[in-house]
N, C-alpha and C positions, 0 to 999 in steps of 0.2 A: 504494500500500500504506500503510495507516494504521500509524503507529508507536505503540507503547504510550506512554501519556502519563504525565507527571509523577512519580509516586511511585516513585522508584527506591530500593531498599534499599542503603544505603551501608555497612551493618554487616557484611554477609557478602560478601567479595570474589567468591566463586564465583557467588553469585546476581547480583551486579553484572555480572560478565562474561557470564553467560547472558542477561541482559536486553539487553546490547549485541549479542550474537550474533544474537538474534532481531530486533533493530532493524536490523541490517546486512543482512538478507535482501534488501532492494531492491538493495543494492550488489552482493551476491553473484550476483544473477540478472539484472543489467542487460544482459549480452550476449544472453541468451535473450530477454529482454523486447524488446530492439531488433530481434533477428532475427525475432521473431514479429509485431511491430507495424509496423515500417518496411518499406515495400515495396521490392522490387528494381525495376529499370528496367522490366521487363515488366508489373508490376502497379501502376505508379505512379498510374493514374487511379482505382483502386478504393478507396483509403484516403487520408484527409486526414493526411498525414505531419506537416504543420506543427502541427496540433492535438494529434496524438499526442505529438510531441516537446515541445510546450508543457506538456502534462499530466505527462509524465515529468520534465521539468525541475522543475516545482513539487513533485512527489513527492520528488525528490532533495533539493531545497532544504529542504523540511520535515523530512525524515529527518535530514539532516546537522545542521540547527539544533537539533533536539530531542536528538540524541545528544550534541552538544557541550555543551548546557545541562545535561544529566544528569551528564556526566563532570565538568564544572566545579563543579557543585553538590556532588557527592560529594567532590571534592578539597577544597572549602572546609569541608565538614563534618568530614572526617577531619583536616584541618589544625588545626581548632579543638580536636578531641579531643587531638591530639598536643601542642598548646600547653598545654592544661589539665594533661595528664599530666606535662609537663616542669615546670610550676610546682609540682605536687604532689611531684615527684621532688626538687626543690630543698629542700623542707621535710623530706622523709623519705628521706635518701640511703641508708639501710640497708634499705629495703623492697624485697626481691628480687621479689616478686610485681608490684609497681608498675613496676619496671624491665622485667620481662618483658612486661607489658601495653604499656608505652611502645614497646619494640622491635617488638612485633607491629603496633601502629598505624603506626609509622614505615614498616615494610615495606609495609603495605597502602597507605599514601600514595604510596610510590614506584611501586607497581604501577598505581595509578590514574593517576598522572602519565604513566606509560608508555603508557597507553591513549590519551592525547592524540596521541602519535606514531603509534600504530596507526590512529587515526581520520584523521589527515592522509594516510597512505598509502592507506587505503581510499577516501577522498574523491577524492584525485588520480587514482586508477585509474578510478573511476566517471566523473569529468568527462572524462577522456581518451577513454574509450569513447563517452560521450554526444556529445562534440564531433566525433568521427570519423564517427558515423552521422547526426547531426542538424544539422550545421552548414549544410547546404544547404537544410534544411526550416524551421529555426527559429533566430532570433537572440535569445539571452537578453538581458535588460537588462544594462547595463554593471556592475552591482554585484558580479558574480561574479568 
């Protein structure tokens, strides 16, 4: 499954979350994918399970890498905005609108940082399922 590439909107957190939800489809459907593509013992000769597992492994790696890159990019962008707003706040401490904007951006930053934890849980679950079903058919490189 091809993941949406590159241009994630970090401005709107709901849009950011929706993009991640769509990108996590491969992880959400991994059990179904494995059940429909990896043969049971009685069908072992009809399908190349090693190749299927290799392709699924590469798809998972690509999806996990692109999601992590997008999350970290948005965290960096939002951190920069928070830093700029803090500097402006130092100069204009009576500006209530500026304080409100700073709090909003800080909250968004915390939510984006929590997405890294969600990502870790999603990835761990996917690798566990993948390893349970594919370990006898395909040995991934040691980088994982």
